[in-house]
C-alpha atoms as one frame of an Amber mdcrd trajectory, in Angstrom:
protein
  49.181  61.163 -26.897  51.907  58.634 -27.154  51.692  57.970 -23.476  47.955
  57.465 -23.737  48.488  55.063 -26.575  51.120  53.109 -24.687  48.923  52.965
 -21.585  46.007  51.894 -23.712  48.304  49.478 -25.546  49.585  48.229 -22.215
  46.025  47.794 -20.986  45.147  45.844 -24.117  48.264  43.737 -23.708  47.319
  42.935 -20.108  43.785  42.097 -21.198  45.177  39.939 -23.974  47.424  38.090
 -21.524  44.511  37.725 -19.148  42.337  36.376 -21.955  45.127  34.017 -23.039
  45.405  32.747 -19.437  41.653  32.244 -19.304  41.765  30.477 -22.672  44.537
  28.180 -21.380  42.532  27.424 -18.231  39.413  26.753 -20.295  41.389  24.555
 -22.701  42.897  22.674 -19.761  39.443  22.274 -18.197  38.094  21.138 -21.549
  40.900  18.564 -21.855  40.243  17.407 -18.293  36.528  17.201 -19.002  37.229
  15.295 -22.211  39.371  12.888 -20.209  36.605  12.453 -17.645  34.057  11.928
 -20.431  36.338   9.361 -22.079  36.792   7.535 -18.780  33.034   7.591 -18.169
  32.335   6.298 -21.670  34.889   3.523 -21.258  33.443   2.741 -17.843  29.977
   2.644 -19.412  31.216   0.245 -22.102  32.786  -1.909 -19.407  29.550  -1.867
 -17.420  27.576  -2.740 -20.569  29.895  -5.691 -21.140  29.541  -6.749 -17.518
  25.761  -6.499 -17.785  25.797  -8.529 -21.013  28.006 -11.177 -19.377  25.801
 -11.314 -16.291  22.689 -11.550 -18.453  24.289 -14.462 -20.292  25.143 -16.138
 -16.999  21.618 -15.602 -15.690  20.205 -17.178 -18.853  22.526 -20.176 -18.404
  21.441 -20.493 -14.772  17.783 -20.297 -15.836  18.377 -22.997 -18.477  20.115
 -25.170 -15.873  17.256 -24.642 -13.420  14.728 -25.557 -16.103  16.670 -28.713
 -16.925  16.908 -29.580 -13.246  13.180 -28.978 -12.811  12.395 -31.292 -15.736
  14.650 -33.964 -14.266  13.053 -33.557 -10.845   9.593 -33.869 -12.412  10.640
 -37.101 -14.098  11.966 -38.458 -10.794   8.692 -37.522  -9.111   6.827 -39.394
 -11.825   9.035 -42.440 -11.298   8.708 -42.144  -7.532   4.917 -42.067  -7.651
   4.752 -44.973 -10.128   7.237 -47.033  -8.084   5.337 -46.359  -4.859   2.076
 -47.500  -6.423   3.729 -50.553  -7.967   5.353 -51.663  -4.713   2.759 -50.586
  -2.135  -0.599 -50.555  -3.980  -1.709 -47.802  -1.570  -5.232 -46.890  -0.578
  -6.496 -43.371  -1.335  -5.540 -42.233   2.146  -2.037 -43.745   1.928  -1.551
 -42.117  -1.486  -2.629 -38.733  -0.105  -0.147 -39.060   2.773   2.612 -40.062
   0.333   1.894 -37.058  -1.911   1.791 -34.669   1.046   5.143 -35.910   2.386
   6.722 -35.346  -0.990   4.928 -32.030  -1.532   3.258 -33.252  -4.708  -0.183
 -31.915  -5.568  -3.145 -34.157  -6.354  -3.278 -32.713  -9.881   0.101 -34.338
 -10.529  -1.702 -37.678 -10.790  -3.522 -36.396 -13.870  -0.345 -36.118 -15.914
  -0.313 -38.117 -19.123   2.885 -39.882 -18.080   1.073 -41.301 -15.042  -1.739
 -42.992 -16.913   0.043 -46.177 -15.852  -1.290 -45.753 -12.326  -4.993 -46.050
 -11.823  -7.287 -46.318  -8.883  -9.085 -49.654  -8.724 -12.413 -49.105  -7.020
 -12.833 -52.913  -6.716  -9.608 -53.296  -4.761  -9.861 -49.798  -3.235  -6.177
 -49.302  -4.099  -3.960 -47.548  -6.561  -2.376 -50.003  -9.005   0.368 -49.870
 -11.607  -0.603 -51.004 -15.127   2.555 -51.811 -17.056   0.815 -51.705 -20.451
  -0.166 -48.073 -19.869   3.395 -46.983 -19.026   3.899 -44.881 -22.182   6.653
 -42.851 -20.524   8.526 -46.072 -19.652   8.806 -44.924 -16.066   9.355 -48.389
 -14.659   9.802 -50.556 -17.739  13.160 -51.009 -19.446
């Protein structure tokens, strides 16, 4: 009986060692996985920060583009007013001018351009200084 017990005890001991080895491997895998998870989380935080920074930069670029667009619109307004003031173009000449500068006809309806009017008597566009509310060409 003693020999059975020792064999059984030996078998249990081997199983215990085997289980301890498996537990160590699982613990090591768990630690490795925890390390991977930590790295992934940190990487995710880094990516979130990068995305936030890029979003901020994109917003700045959009603001700069909007400012540039506004400035370009003002220069177009000045350009149209100056052209009319200097050239007093006919309808056809004005259409050619607008086409060359890629400005639509509707642009002439802007409030800032009420200083240029078409004179049907003269058959020309003319600049009216008193109507220049945007001070496009007046100091």
